[in-house]
Structures are given as C-alpha cells and as structure tokens.
C-alpha positions in Angstrom: -44.4 161.2 -11.6 -41.8 161.5 -14.5 -39.7 164.3 -12.7 -39.6 161.9 -9.9 -38.2 159.3 -12.1 -35.7 161.7 -13.7 -34.3 162.7 -9.8 -34.1 159.0 -9.0 -31.9 158.3 -12.0 -29.9 161.3 -11.5 -29.6 160.7 -7.7 -28.5 157.2 -8.3 -25.9 158.1 -11.3 -24.5 160.4 -8.6 -24.3 157.9 -5.7 -22.8 155.3 -8.3 -20.0 157.9 -8.8 -19.5 158.8 -5.5 -19.3 155.1 -4.3 -15.6 153.5 -4.9 -16.0 151.3 -8.0 -13.9 148.8 -6.3 -16.9 148.2 -3.7 -19.7 148.3 -6.3 -17.9 145.8 -8.3 -17.2 143.5 -5.7 -20.9 143.8 -4.3 -22.3 143.0 -7.5 -20.0 140.2 -8.2 -20.5 138.7 -5.2 -24.6 138.9 -5.8 -24.4 137.4 -9.2 -21.9 134.3 -7.9 -24.5 133.7 -4.9 -26.8 133.3 -7.5 -24.8 130.5 -9.2 -23.2 129.0 -6.4 -26.3 128.6 -4.7 -26.8 125.6 -7.4 -24.5 123.4 -5.2 -25.3 121.8 -2.0 -22.2 121.7 0.0 -23.6 120.2 3.3 -26.7 118.4 4.0 -28.2 116.4 7.0 -31.4 116.2 8.7 -33.4 120.1 8.1 -29.9 121.7 7.6 -28.9 122.6 4.2 -25.9 124.8 3.2 -25.5 125.8 -0.4 -22.1 127.4 -2.1 -23.5 130.9 -1.8 -22.5 131.1 1.7 -19.1 131.3 0.5 -19.5 134.9 -0.8 -22.6 135.9 0.9 -20.7 137.5 3.9 -18.8 139.7 1.2 -22.4 140.9 0.0 -23.4 142.1 3.6 -19.9 143.5 4.4 -20.1 145.7 1.1 -23.8 146.9 2.2 -22.6 147.6 5.7 -19.6 149.7 4.4 -22.2 151.8 2.2 -24.8 152.2 5.0 -22.3 153.5 7.5 -20.8 155.9 4.7 -23.8 156.8 2.6 -26.8 156.1 4.7 -29.5 153.6 4.4 -31.2 154.7 1.5 -28.1 155.0 -0.7 -27.3 151.4 0.3 -30.5 150.1 -0.8 -30.1 151.9 -3.7 -27.0 150.1 -4.9 -28.8 146.9 -4.0 -31.2 147.1 -6.1 -28.3 148.2 -9.2 -26.7 144.9 -8.5 -29.9 143.4 -8.3 -30.5 144.3 -11.8 -26.9 143.3 -12.7 -28.0 139.7 -11.8 -31.1 139.3 -13.3 -29.4 140.9 -16.5 -26.7 138.0 -15.9 -29.3 135.4 -15.2 -31.1 136.5 -18.3 -28.1 135.9 -20.7 -27.3 132.9 -18.8 -30.6 131.4 -19.8 -30.3 132.5 -23.2 -27.0 130.6 -23.8 -28.3 127.7 -22.0 -31.4 127.5 -24.4 -29.5 127.3 -27.6 -29.2 124.0 -29.4 -25.9 122.4 -29.5 -24.7 119.1 -31.2 -22.5 118.4 -27.8 -24.6 117.5 -24.7 -24.2 120.8 -22.0 -26.9 119.4 -19.9 -25.1 119.9 -16.8 -24.0 123.3 -18.0 -27.6 124.4 -18.9 -28.6 122.7 -15.7 -26.5 125.2 -13.5 -26.6 128.2 -16.0 -30.2 127.6 -17.1 -31.7 127.8 -13.6 -35.5 127.7 -12.9 -37.7 130.9 -13.0 -39.3 130.4 -9.5 -35.7 130.0 -8.0 -34.8 133.4 -9.8 -37.9 134.6 -8.5 -37.5 133.7 -5.0 -33.9 134.5 -4.6 -34.2 138.1 -6.1 -37.1 138.9 -3.7 -35.3 137.2 -0.8 -32.4 139.4 -1.5 -34.3 142.6 -2.0 -36.2 142.0 1.5 -32.9 141.2 3.5 -31.1 144.4 1.9 -34.0 146.8 3.1 -33.8 145.2 6.5 -30.2 145.1 6.8 -29.6 148.3 5.9 -32.4 150.2 7.5 -31.7 148.1 10.8 -28.0 148.8 10.3 -28.7 152.7 10.2 -31.1 152.6 13.0 -28.6 150.8 15.1 -26.0 153.3 14.3 -28.2 156.4 15.5 -27.9 154.7 19.2 -24.5 155.4 19.3 -24.3 159.1 19.8 -21.2 159.6 21.8 -19.1 157.7 19.5 -20.8 156.7 16.2 -17.6 156.1 14.2 -16.1 153.7 16.7 -15.2 150.1 16.5 -18.2 149.0 19.1 -20.6 151.0 17.1 -19.7 149.6 13.8 -19.4 146.0 14.9 -22.9 146.2 16.6 -24.8 147.5 13.9 -23.1 145.4 11.5 -23.3 141.8 13.4 -27.1 142.8 14.7 -28.4 143.9 11.3 -26.1 141.0 9.3 -27.8 138.1 11.3 -31.4 139.5 11.1 -31.1 140.5 7.6 -29.3 136.9 6.4 -32.3 135.4 8.6 -34.9 137.2 6.2 -32.7 136.3 3.0 -32.8 132.7 4.1 -36.2 132.4 5.2 -38.1 134.2 2.4 -36.0 132.0 0.1 -36.6 128.9 1.8 -40.6 129.6 2.2 -41.5 130.5 -1.3 -39.4 127.7 -2.8 -40.0 124.9 -0.5 -43.5 125.7 0.9 -45.0 127.8 -2.4 -43.2 126.2 -5.4 -41.9 123.0 -4.7 -45.2 121.6 -3.8 -46.5 122.4 -7.4 -43.1 121.8 -9.2 -41.3 119.0 -7.9 -43.7 116.4 -7.0 -45.2 117.5 -3.9 -41.8 117.8 -2.2 -42.1 120.4 0.6 -40.8 122.0 3.9 -43.0 123.0 7.0 -42.7 126.3 8.6 -40.4 125.0 11.4 -38.1 123.5 8.9 -37.7 126.8 7.1 -37.2 128.8 10.1 -34.8 126.4 11.7 -32.5 126.1 8.6 -32.8 129.8 8.2 -31.8 130.5 11.8 -28.7 128.0 11.3 -27.9 129.5 8.1 -27.8 133.1 9.5 -25.7 131.9 12.5 -23.2 130.7 9.8 -23.2 133.5 7.8 -22.8 135.8 11.1 -19.7 134.2 12.0 -18.2 134.6 8.7 -19.2 138.7 9.0 -17.4 138.7 12.5 -14.2 137.2 10.7 -14.2 139.8 8.1 -15.8 142.6 9.9 -12.2 144.2 10.7 -11.9 144.8 7.0 -15.2 146.9 6.8 -14.2 148.8 9.4 -10.9 149.7 8.0 -12.4 150.8 4.9 -15.1 152.9 6.7 -12.2 154.7 8.7 -10.2 155.4 5.3 -13.3 156.7 3.7 -14.0 159.0 6.5 -10.4 160.2 6.4 -10.2 160.8 3.1 -13.6 162.3 2.7 -15.0 159.7 0.0 -18.3 160.5 -1.5 -18.0 163.9 -0.4 -20.3 165.2 -3.6 -23.2 162.7 -2.8 -22.8 163.6 1.4 -23.1 167.2 0.4 -26.4 166.6 -1.4 -27.8 164.3 1.3 -28.4 164.4 5.0 -27.1 161.1 6.0 -27.9 159.6 9.1 
C-alpha cells in the first residue's frame, strides 16, 4: 500500500512537471472561480437557473480535453484531483477568514466566501464525477478515429460529446444532491423533483457545450502545438497513452 502511494505521488509529480504550467494554472483557477461564481444566479425562470460558474466552466472542460488528448484520461483525472484539492484548500481559507469576527459588518462578504458545507460537498463530488466521465469518454471516442486521430474532426467529436455528457453529469449530481437531498433538510423543505433536476441539467449542459464549441479552436491549436514541440515527453515516455 505504501509503495503504491509513493508511486502515485511520484507519478503525479512527474505529470505536473510535464504539463505546461500555464494550462495547470488556468485549470486550477477556473475550478476555484467556478466555486465562487456559482454563488450568483445570473438567470432564473421556471425550472431553469444559470449561475455565474458558466462563465468559466467551459475553460475547465477545455483544459481537461487538452490534457486528455496529449497525456491520456488517467493523467487528466489526476490533474483534476489536484485542482479539486487546491479548490478545497481555498474554500477552507475562505471559511476561516469569513468566521473571524470583525467590528465592521461583512455579512455580504461572509455569505459569499463562507459558503455552506453541503454546497461545497455537492460541488466537489459533482466535479470529480464529471471529470472522470469527461476524461474517460474523451479518450474512448478518440480511439475510434484510427485513420486520423489528430485531425480536427477527431478533436471536435471527442471534445463536444464528452463535454456535453460531462457537463450534464456535473449539473445533475450537483442539483440532485443540493435540491433533492440537502435542501429539504436545511432550506425549510424547499426541494426539486427529479424531472426538474434532469431538465435543468440538460439545458445547462447545452449552454456550456455552446461555449465549448466557440473556444474549441483554441484547444485544438494548443494540442497541435504540443505535438509539434513534443511537450511532456518525459511523462509520455514513461506511460503508454491511448
């Protein structure tokens, strides 16, 4: 068990050294920002509610798609776990600062940065589940394009399909946990039905897919450049990436 843990840690260190720091930084930043921006609802009508996290959610999935294409699904999930750990660290720091008593009224600040434990738990589980689904599906679809795996059609297909399904999983897990499990207990009986969670998740995934389509040329360009420059050769030489 100890040797496996050491191997996992050393492998993760090698991976983080191999993936360009700019992508890792943007990925981690987008995950932290999603958690914060989700506190603001920017559109709500009927069963549809869109929070501020949609502004950066496309960047999160774009980074995962880029890493998956070059380093594989396992590597992208490892980086996702790292980003989640950093996000939880940030949430913990925000909670500590919000809990510090002050003479000035910072209730608005504390309400945004303090958060609720079940919101953090739900968003963390939702992100982890969606990352595993997105990365695995992205790699699996990529293997179908044997003739031209590095072409634009292959990249777009694997990215669009995995992003839509991954985003749906993210939205559905979060909505189900918050509005079907915790809300009835902590929000005075307020809750959503299963059809409401499904419909909201589908619409949200469609909107996020639209953002992914707009910015996918950037991801494709990055992947092509990494291939030309043999980025991450140390990790790739140590692992057989599908």
